[in-house]
MIFI-234629 format. One record per atom (N, C-alpha, C): residue in three letters; z, x, y. Coordinates in Angstrom, 1 decimal. Layout:
N
+------+--------+--------+--------+
! resn !     c3 !     c1 !     c2 !
+------+--------+--------+--------+
!  ALA !      Z !      X !      Y !
...
+------+--------+--------+--------+
//
This chain:
112
+------+--------+--------+--------+
! resn !     c3 !     c1 !     c2 !
+------+--------+--------+--------+
!  GLN !   35.3 !   65.1 !  113.2 !
!  GLN !   36.6 !   65.8 !  112.8 !
!  GLN !   36.4 !   67.3 !  113.0 !
!  VAL !   37.2 !   68.0 !  113.8 !
!  VAL !   37.1 !   69.4 !  114.1 !
!  VAL !   38.3 !   70.1 !  113.6 !
!  GLN !   39.2 !   69.5 !  112.9 !
!  GLN !   40.4 !   70.1 !  112.4 !
!  GLN !   40.3 !   70.1 !  110.8 !
!  PRO !   40.4 !   71.3 !  110.2 !
!  PRO !   40.5 !   71.2 !  108.7 !
!  PRO !   41.8 !   70.5 !  108.3 !
!  VAL !   41.7 !   70.0 !  107.1 !
!  VAL !   42.9 !   69.3 !  106.5 !
!  VAL !   43.3 !   70.0 !  105.2 !
!  GLU !   44.5 !   70.4 !  105.2 !
!  GLU !   45.1 !   71.1 !  104.0 !
!  GLU !   45.8 !   70.1 !  103.1 !
!  SER !   45.9 !   70.4 !  101.8 !
!  SER !   46.7 !   69.6 !  100.9 !
!  SER !   47.1 !   70.5 !   99.7 !
!  GLY !   48.1 !   70.1 !   99.0 !
!  GLY !   48.5 !   70.8 !   97.8 !
!  GLY !   49.8 !   71.6 !   97.8 !
!  GLY !   50.4 !   71.6 !   98.9 !
!  GLY !   51.7 !   72.3 !   99.0 !
!  GLY !   52.8 !   71.6 !   98.3 !
!  GLY !   53.9 !   72.2 !   98.1 !
!  GLY !   55.0 !   71.6 !   97.4 !
!  GLY !   56.1 !   72.6 !   97.0 !
!  LEU !   57.0 !   72.2 !   96.2 !
!  LEU !   58.1 !   73.0 !   95.7 !
!  LEU !   57.8 !   73.5 !   94.3 !
!  VAL !   57.9 !   74.8 !   94.0 !
!  VAL !   57.6 !   75.3 !   92.7 !
!  VAL !   58.6 !   76.4 !   92.4 !
!  GLN !   59.0 !   76.6 !   91.2 !
!  GLN !   59.9 !   77.7 !   90.8 !
!  GLN !   59.1 !   79.0 !   90.8 !
!  ALA !   59.9 !   80.1 !   91.0 !
!  ALA !   59.3 !   81.4 !   90.9 !
!  ALA !   58.6 !   81.6 !   89.6 !
!  GLY !   57.4 !   82.2 !   89.7 !
!  GLY !   56.6 !   82.4 !   88.5 !
!  GLY !   55.6 !   81.3 !   88.3 !
!  GLY !   55.7 !   80.2 !   89.0 !
!  GLY !   54.8 !   79.1 !   88.8 !
!  GLY !   53.5 !   79.2 !   89.7 !
!  SER !   52.7 !   78.2 !   89.7 !
!  SER !   51.4 !   78.2 !   90.3 !
!  SER !   51.3 !   76.9 !   91.2 !
!  LEU !   50.5 !   77.1 !   92.2 !
!  LEU !   50.1 !   76.0 !   93.1 !
!  LEU !   48.6 !   76.2 !   93.5 !
!  ARG !   47.9 !   75.1 !   93.8 !
!  ARG !   46.6 !   75.2 !   94.3 !
!  ARG !   46.5 !   74.4 !   95.6 !
!  LEU !   46.1 !   75.2 !   96.6 !
!  LEU !   45.9 !   74.5 !   97.9 !
!  LEU !   44.5 !   74.3 !   98.1 !
!  SER !   44.2 !   73.2 !   98.9 !
!  SER !   42.8 !   72.8 !   99.2 !
!  SER !   42.7 !   72.5 !  100.6 !
!  CYS !   41.5 !   72.9 !  101.2 !
!  CYS !   41.3 !   72.6 !  102.6 !
!  CYS !   39.9 !   72.0 !  102.7 !
!  ALA !   39.8 !   70.8 !  103.4 !
!  ALA !   38.6 !   70.2 !  103.6 !
!  ALA !   38.2 !   70.2 !  105.1 !
!  ALA !   36.9 !   70.4 !  105.4 !
!  ALA !   36.5 !   70.5 !  106.7 !
!  ALA !   35.1 !   69.8 !  106.9 !
!  SER !   34.8 !   69.4 !  108.1 !
!  SER !   33.5 !   68.9 !  108.3 !
!  SER !   32.4 !   70.0 !  108.2 !
!  GLY !   31.2 !   69.6 !  107.9 !
!  GLY !   30.2 !   70.5 !  107.8 !
!  GLY !   29.9 !   71.3 !  109.1 !
!  SER !   30.2 !   70.7 !  110.2 !
!  SER !   29.9 !   71.4 !  111.5 !
!  SER !   30.8 !   72.6 !  111.7 !
!  ILE !   31.9 !   72.6 !  111.1 !
!  ILE !   32.8 !   73.8 !  111.3 !
!  ILE !   33.0 !   74.6 !  110.0 !
!  PHE !   32.4 !   74.2 !  108.9 !
!  PHE !   32.5 !   74.9 !  107.7 !
!  PHE !   31.3 !   75.7 !  107.3 !
!  SER !   30.2 !   75.0 !  107.4 !
!  SER !   28.9 !   75.7 !  107.0 !
!  SER !   28.6 !   77.0 !  107.7 !
!  GLY !   28.4 !   78.0 !  107.0 !
!  GLY !   28.0 !   79.3 !  107.5 !
!  GLY !   29.1 !   80.1 !  108.1 !
!  ASN !   30.3 !   79.6 !  108.0 !
!  ASN !   31.5 !   80.3 !  108.6 !
!  ASN !   32.4 !   80.9 !  107.6 !
!  ILE !   33.0 !   81.9 !  108.0 !
!  ILE !   34.2 !   82.5 !  107.2 !
!  ILE !   35.3 !   81.4 !  107.2 !
!  MET !   35.9 !   81.3 !  106.0 !
!  MET !   37.1 !   80.4 !  105.9 !
!  MET !   38.3 !   81.3 !  105.5 !
!  ALA !   39.4 !   80.9 !  106.0 !
!  ALA !   40.6 !   81.8 !  105.7 !
!  ALA !   41.9 !   81.0 !  105.5 !
!  TRP !   42.8 !   81.5 !  104.8 !
!  TRP !   44.1 !   81.0 !  104.6 !
!  TRP !   45.1 !   82.0 !  105.3 !
!  TYR !   46.0 !   81.4 !  106.1 !
!  TYR !   47.1 !   82.1 !  106.7 !
!  TYR !   48.4 !   81.5 !  106.3 !
!  ARG !   49.5 !   82.2 !  106.5 !
!  ARG !   50.8 !   81.7 !  106.2 !
!  ARG !   51.8 !   82.2 !  107.3 !
!  GLN !   52.8 !   81.3 !  107.5 !
!  GLN !   53.8 !   81.7 !  108.4 !
!  GLN !   55.2 !   81.3 !  107.8 !
!  ALA !   55.9 !   82.3 !  107.5 !
!  ALA !   57.3 !   82.1 !  107.0 !
!  ALA !   58.2 !   81.9 !  108.1 !
!  PRO !   59.4 !   81.3 !  107.9 !
!  PRO !   60.4 !   81.0 !  108.9 !
!  PRO !   60.8 !   82.3 !  109.7 !
!  GLY !   60.7 !   82.2 !  111.0 !
!  GLY !   61.1 !   83.3 !  111.8 !
!  GLY !   60.1 !   84.5 !  111.8 !
!  LYS !   58.9 !   84.3 !  111.2 !
!  LYS !   58.0 !   85.4 !  111.1 !
!  LYS !   56.6 !   85.0 !  111.7 !
!  GLN !   55.8 !   86.0 !  112.0 !
!  GLN !   54.5 !   85.8 !  112.5 !
!  GLN !   53.5 !   85.2 !  111.5 !
!  ARG !   52.5 !   84.5 !  112.0 !
!  ARG !   51.5 !   84.0 !  111.1 !
!  ARG !   50.6 !   85.2 !  110.6 !
!  ILE !   50.3 !   85.3 !  109.3 !
!  ILE !   49.6 !   86.4 !  108.8 !
!  ILE !   48.4 !   85.9 !  108.0 !
!  LEU !   47.4 !   86.7 !  107.9 !
!  LEU !   46.3 !   86.4 !  107.0 !
!  LEU !   46.6 !   86.6 !  105.6 !
!  VAL !   46.3 !   85.6 !  104.7 !
!  VAL !   46.5 !   85.7 !  103.3 !
!  VAL !   45.2 !   86.1 !  102.6 !
!  ALA !   44.2 !   85.3 !  102.9 !
!  ALA !   42.9 !   85.6 !  102.2 !
!  ALA !   41.8 !   85.0 !  103.0 !
!  ALA !   40.6 !   85.5 !  102.9 !
!  ALA !   39.4 !   85.0 !  103.6 !
!  ALA !   38.2 !   85.1 !  102.7 !
!  ILE !   37.2 !   84.3 !  102.9 !
!  ILE !   36.0 !   84.3 !  102.1 !
!  ILE !   34.8 !   84.0 !  103.0 !
!  THR !   33.8 !   84.8 !  102.8 !
!  THR !   32.6 !   84.6 !  103.6 !
!  THR !   31.7 !   83.5 !  103.0 !
!  PRO !   30.7 !   83.0 !  103.7 !
!  PRO !   29.8 !   81.9 !  103.2 !
!  PRO !   29.2 !   82.3 !  101.8 !
!  ARG !   29.0 !   83.6 !  101.6 !
!  ARG !   28.4 !   84.0 !  100.3 !
!  ARG !   29.4 !   84.4 !   99.3 !
!  GLY !   30.7 !   84.3 !   99.6 !
!  GLY !   31.7 !   84.5 !   98.6 !
!  GLY !   32.4 !   85.8 !   98.6 !
!  THR !   32.1 !   86.7 !   99.5 !
!  THR !   32.9 !   87.9 !   99.6 !
!  THR !   34.3 !   87.6 !  100.0 !
!  THR !   35.3 !   88.2 !   99.3 !
!  THR !   36.7 !   87.8 !   99.6 !
!  THR !   37.5 !   89.0 !  100.1 !
!  ASN !   38.6 !   88.7 !  100.7 !
!  ASN !   39.5 !   89.7 !  101.2 !
!  ASN !   40.9 !   89.2 !  101.1 !
!  TYR !   41.9 !   90.0 !  100.7 !
!  TYR !   43.2 !   89.5 !  100.5 !
!  TYR !   44.3 !   90.5 !  101.1 !
!  ALA !   45.4 !   89.9 !  101.5 !
!  ALA !   46.5 !   90.7 !  101.9 !
!  ALA !   47.0 !   91.4 !  100.7 !
!  ASP !   47.5 !   92.6 !  100.9 !
!  ASP !   48.0 !   93.4 !   99.8 !
!  ASP !   49.1 !   92.7 !   99.0 !
!  SER !   49.9 !   91.9 !   99.7 !
!  SER !   51.0 !   91.2 !   99.1 !
!  SER !   50.6 !   90.2 !   98.1 !
!  VAL !   49.4 !   89.7 !   98.1 !
!  VAL !   49.0 !   88.6 !   97.2 !
!  VAL !   47.8 !   89.0 !   96.3 !
!  LYS !   47.4 !   90.3 !   96.4 !
!  LYS !   46.3 !   90.7 !   95.5 !
!  LYS !   46.7 !   90.6 !   94.1 !
!  GLY !   45.8 !   90.1 !   93.3 !
!  GLY !   46.0 !   90.0 !   91.8 !
!  GLY !   46.8 !   88.7 !   91.5 !
!  ARG !   47.3 !   88.0 !   92.5 !
!  ARG !   48.0 !   86.8 !   92.2 !
!  ARG !   47.3 !   85.5 !   92.8 !
!  PHE !   46.7 !   85.7 !   93.9 !
!  PHE !   46.0 !   84.6 !   94.6 !
!  PHE !   44.5 !   84.8 !   94.5 !
!  THR !   43.8 !   83.6 !   94.5 !
!  THR !   42.4 !   83.6 !   94.5 !
!  THR !   41.9 !   82.6 !   95.4 !
!  ILE !   41.0 !   83.0 !   96.4 !
!  ILE !   40.4 !   82.1 !   97.3 !
!  ILE !   39.0 !   81.8 !   96.8 !
!  SER !   38.6 !   80.6 !   97.0 !
!  SER !   37.2 !   80.1 !   96.6 !
!  SER !   36.7 !   79.1 !   97.5 !
!  ARG !   35.4 !   78.8 !   97.5 !
!  ARG !   34.9 !   77.8 !   98.4 !
!  ARG !   33.8 !   77.1 !   97.6 !
!  ASP !   33.6 !   75.8 !   98.0 !
!  ASP !   32.5 !   75.0 !   97.5 !
!  ASP !   31.7 !   74.6 !   98.7 !
!  ASN !   30.6 !   75.2 !   98.9 !
!  ASN !   29.8 !   75.0 !  100.1 !
!  ASN !   29.1 !   73.6 !  100.1 !
!  ALA !   29.0 !   73.0 !   98.9 !
!  ALA !   28.4 !   71.7 !   98.9 !
!  ALA !   29.4 !   70.6 !   99.3 !
!  LYS !   30.7 !   70.9 !   99.1 !
!  LYS !   31.7 !   69.9 !   99.4 !
!  LYS !   32.5 !   70.3 !  100.7 !
!  ASN !   32.2 !   71.4 !  101.3 !
!  ASN !   32.8 !   71.8 !  102.5 !
!  ASN !   34.3 !   72.0 !  102.3 !
!  THR !   34.7 !   72.6 !  101.2 !
!  THR !   36.1 !   72.8 !  100.9 !
!  THR !   36.4 !   74.3 !  100.5 !
!  VAL !   37.6 !   74.7 !  100.7 !
!  VAL !   38.0 !   76.0 !  100.4 !
!  VAL !   39.4 !   75.9 !   99.7 !
!  ALA !   39.6 !   76.6 !   98.6 !
!  ALA !   40.8 !   76.5 !   97.8 !
!  ALA !   41.5 !   77.8 !   97.8 !
!  LEU !   42.8 !   77.8 !   97.5 !
!  LEU !   43.7 !   79.0 !   97.3 !
!  LEU !   44.5 !   78.7 !   96.1 !
!  GLN !   44.1 !   79.4 !   95.0 !
!  GLN !   44.9 !   79.3 !   93.8 !
!  GLN !   46.0 !   80.4 !   93.8 !
!  MET !   47.2 !   79.9 !   93.7 !
!  MET !   48.3 !   80.8 !   93.8 !
!  MET !   49.1 !   80.9 !   92.5 !
!  ASN !   49.1 !   82.0 !   91.9 !
!  ASN !   49.8 !   82.2 !   90.6 !
!  ASN !   50.9 !   83.2 !   90.8 !
!  SER !   51.8 !   83.2 !   89.8 !
!  SER !   53.0 !   84.2 !   89.8 !
!  SER !   53.7 !   84.1 !   91.2 !
!  LEU !   54.0 !   82.9 !   91.6 !
!  LEU !   54.6 !   82.8 !   92.9 !
!  LEU !   56.0 !   83.4 !   93.0 !
!  LYS !   56.3 !   83.9 !   94.2 !
!  LYS !   57.6 !   84.5 !   94.4 !
!  LYS !   58.3 !   83.8 !   95.6 !
!  PRO !   59.6 !   83.9 !   95.6 !
!  PRO !   60.3 !   83.3 !   96.8 !
!  PRO !   59.8 !   83.7 !   98.1 !
!  GLU !   59.3 !   85.0 !   98.2 !
!  GLU !   58.8 !   85.5 !   99.5 !
!  GLU !   57.4 !   84.9 !   99.9 !
!  ASP !   56.8 !   84.1 !   99.0 !
!  ASP !   55.6 !   83.4 !   99.3 !
!  ASP !   55.9 !   82.1 !  100.0 !
!  THR !   57.2 !   81.7 !  100.1 !
!  THR !   57.5 !   80.5 !  100.9 !
!  THR !   57.1 !   80.6 !  102.3 !
!  ALA !   56.3 !   79.6 !  102.7 !
!  ALA !   55.8 !   79.6 !  104.1 !
!  ALA !   55.0 !   78.3 !  104.3 !
!  VAL !   54.6 !   78.1 !  105.5 !
!  VAL !   53.6 !   77.0 !  105.8 !
!  VAL !   52.2 !   77.7 !  105.7 !
!  TYR !   51.4 !   77.2 !  105.0 !
!  TYR !   50.0 !   77.7 !  104.8 !
!  TYR !   49.0 !   77.0 !  105.6 !
!  TYR !   48.2 !   77.7 !  106.3 !
!  TYR !   47.2 !   77.1 !  107.2 !
!  TYR !   45.8 !   77.5 !  106.8 !
!  CYS !   44.9 !   76.6 !  106.9 !
!  CYS !   43.5 !   76.8 !  106.8 !
!  CYS !   42.9 !   77.1 !  108.1 !
!  LYS !   42.0 !   78.0 !  108.2 !
!  LYS !   41.3 !   78.4 !  109.5 !
!  LYS !   39.9 !   78.6 !  109.3 !
!  THR !   39.0 !   78.1 !  110.2 !
!  THR !   37.6 !   78.3 !  110.1 !
!  THR !   37.3 !   79.6 !  111.0 !
!  GLY !   36.1 !   80.1 !  110.7 !
!  GLY !   35.6 !   81.2 !  111.5 !
!  GLY !   35.4 !   80.9 !  113.0 !
!  LEU !   35.4 !   79.6 !  113.3 !
!  LEU !   35.2 !   79.2 !  114.7 !
!  LEU !   36.5 !   79.0 !  115.4 !
!  GLY !   37.6 !   79.2 !  114.6 !
!  GLY !   38.9 !   79.1 !  115.2 !
!  GLY !   39.6 !   77.8 !  115.1 !
!  ASN !   39.1 !   76.9 !  114.2 !
!  ASN !   39.8 !   75.7 !  114.0 !
!  ASN !   40.9 !   75.8 !  113.0 !
!  TRP !   42.1 !   75.3 !  113.4 !
!  TRP !   43.3 !   75.4 !  112.5 !
!  TRP !   43.6 !   74.1 !  111.9 !
!  GLY !   44.1 !   74.1 !  110.6 !
!  GLY !   44.6 !   72.9 !  110.1 !
!  GLY !   46.1 !   72.7 !  110.5 !
!  GLN !   46.7 !   71.6 !  110.1 !
!  GLN !   48.0 !   71.3 !  110.5 !
!  GLN !   49.0 !   72.1 !  109.6 !
!  GLY !   48.6 !   72.6 !  108.5 !
!  GLY !   49.5 !   73.4 !  107.6 !
!  GLY !   50.1 !   72.5 !  106.5 !
!  THR !   50.4 !   73.2 !  105.4 !
!  THR !   51.0 !   72.6 !  104.3 !
!  THR !   52.1 !   73.5 !  103.8 !
!  LEU !   53.3 !   73.0 !  103.5 !
!  LEU !   54.5 !   73.8 !  103.2 !
!  LEU !   54.5 !   74.1 !  101.7 !
!  VAL !   54.7 !   75.4 !  101.4 !
!  VAL !   54.9 !   75.9 !  100.1 !
!  VAL !   56.3 !   76.5 !  100.0 !
!  THR !   57.1 !   76.0 !   99.1 !
!  THR !   58.4 !   76.5 !   98.9 !
!  THR !   58.6 !   77.0 !   97.4 !
!  VAL !   59.0 !   78.2 !   97.3 !
!  VAL !   59.1 !   78.8 !   96.0 !
!  VAL !   60.6 !   79.1 !   95.8 !
!  SER !   61.2 !   78.4 !   94.8 !
!  SER !   62.6 !   78.6 !   94.5 !
!  SER !   62.9 !   79.7 !   93.5 !
!  SER !   64.0 !   80.4 !   93.7 !
!  SER !   64.3 !   81.5 !   92.8 !
!  SER !   65.0 !   81.1 !   91.5 !
+------+--------+--------+--------+
//
């Protein structure tokens, strides 16, 4: 398997929380940066958060303080905890490995 697999998307009211998860094979996960991107309707895909193998993180300004990226190197998974969700967070969220492997995406819809 060379494609990460995302899960955890859904519909949530503004102010609510969701947790996204991404699972990948060890060959594309181990030792690589993992990242979450999102693409809103009619807009470009943008970086939301990234995490290095040792746990250093980086966030888009729009999600700082609300989203948290984490990884479990033993399970080859990366998660995105999203709190205080806003309607503008509505998008398809994609997991991406440092090798350029993209997942199929999971839809997050935040209602006002």
